[in-house]
C-alpha positions in Angstrom: -10.0 -5.1 -30.9 -10.3 -7.1 -27.7 -13.8 -7.5 -26.1 -14.9 -4.9 -23.5 -14.7 -7.3 -20.6 -11.1 -8.2 -21.4 -10.2 -4.5 -21.5 -11.9 -3.9 -18.2 -10.0 -6.8 -16.7 -6.8 -5.3 -18.0 -7.7 -1.9 -16.5 -8.4 -3.5 -13.1 -5.0 -5.3 -13.2 -3.2 -2.0 -14.1 -5.0 0.3 -11.7 -6.1 -2.0 -8.9 -9.4 -2.1 -7.1 -10.5 -0.9 -3.7 -10.9 2.3 -1.8 -8.5 5.3 -2.0 -9.0 8.4 0.1 -7.3 11.8 0.4 -7.8 14.2 3.2 -6.4 17.1 5.2 -6.7 17.3 9.0 -6.5 20.7 10.6 -5.8 19.9 14.3 -6.0 23.2 16.2 -8.4 23.5 19.1 -10.3 26.3 17.3 -10.1 24.9 13.7 -13.7 23.6 13.4 -15.2 26.7 15.0 -13.3 29.0 12.6 -14.2 26.8 9.6 -17.9 26.6 10.3 -18.9 30.0 11.8 -20.1 32.3 9.1 -20.6 35.4 11.2 -17.0 35.8 12.3 -15.3 38.8 10.8 -12.2 37.1 9.2 -9.8 39.9 8.3 -7.2 37.7 6.5 -9.1 34.6 5.5 -12.6 33.2 5.4 -14.9 30.7 7.0 -15.1 27.3 5.2 -11.4 27.8 4.5 -11.1 24.1 3.4 -14.6 23.1 2.3 -15.2 26.2 0.2 -12.1 25.9 -2.0 -12.5 22.1 -2.1 -16.0 22.5 -3.7 -14.8 25.4 -5.9 -11.9 23.2 -7.3 -13.7 19.9 -7.3 -13.9 19.5 -11.0 -10.2 20.1 -11.7 -9.2 17.8 -8.7 -11.4 15.0 -10.0 -10.1 15.5 -13.5 -6.5 15.3 -12.3 -7.2 12.0 -10.6 -9.0 10.7 -13.6 -6.0 11.6 -15.9 -3.8 9.6 -13.6 -5.8 6.4 -13.6 -4.3 5.2 -16.8 -1.2 6.6 -18.3 1.3 5.2 -20.9 3.4 4.2 -17.9 0.7 2.6 -15.7 -1.5 4.1 -13.1 -0.3 7.2 -11.1 -3.5 7.4 -9.0 -1.6 7.2 -5.7 0.5 10.2 -6.8 -2.5 12.1 -8.0 -4.3 11.5 -4.7 -1.2 12.8 -2.8 -1.5 15.9 -5.0 -5.1 16.3 -4.1 -4.3 16.1 -0.3 -1.5 18.7 -0.8 -4.0 20.9 -2.6 -6.2 20.7 0.4 -3.4 21.7 2.7 -2.7 24.6 0.3 -6.4 25.7 0.5 -6.0 25.8 4.3 -2.8 27.9 4.0 -4.3 30.3 1.6 -7.8 30.7 3.1 -7.7 30.1 6.8 -7.9 33.2 8.9 -4.4 34.5 9.7 -5.4 36.4 12.8 -6.0 33.2 14.8 -2.6 31.8 15.6 -1.1 29.0 13.5 -4.3 27.8 11.8 -3.2 28.5 8.2 -0.1 26.4 8.7 -1.9 23.5 10.4 -2.9 21.4 7.4 -1.9 17.8 7.7 -2.4 16.1 4.2 -2.8 12.3 4.1 -3.8 9.5 1.8 -5.2 6.0 2.6 -5.3 3.2 0.1 -7.3 0.1 1.2 -7.5 1.6 4.7 -3.7 1.8 4.9 -2.0 5.2 5.4 0.4 5.6 2.4 1.1 9.4 2.8 1.1 11.5 5.9 2.9 14.9 5.8 3.0 16.6 9.2 1.6 20.1 9.5 4.0 23.0 9.2 2.8 24.3 12.6 2.3 22.3 15.8 -1.0 22.1 17.7 -1.5 25.0 20.0 -2.4 24.5 23.6 -6.1 24.0 24.3 
């Protein structure tokens, strides 16, 4: 068996190093207010429509990314991070209040690797007028 430091070097060559980030922007004029205000009576959705589900599903999302770091075919971490970003957009679609215009269709999932945008799907609904 090869020494640990050689295996780590091999892992770094396979996976790469640096910062990778997944996110989902919800760009409606009222998105932040709807997300953070707990006392609104959301009839078809909830407050914390992105943050809540993100925390609730954090373990499975991290586990999915971890399983993609090393595969028999190399690293699929970029694809796994895109899946995380799309999950975030799905959380918005499923949990954002439906009685406030196009909010639930306004998730814009994106992924940056080393500060470079490698994935950017436009939202299904355009920004409403301010």
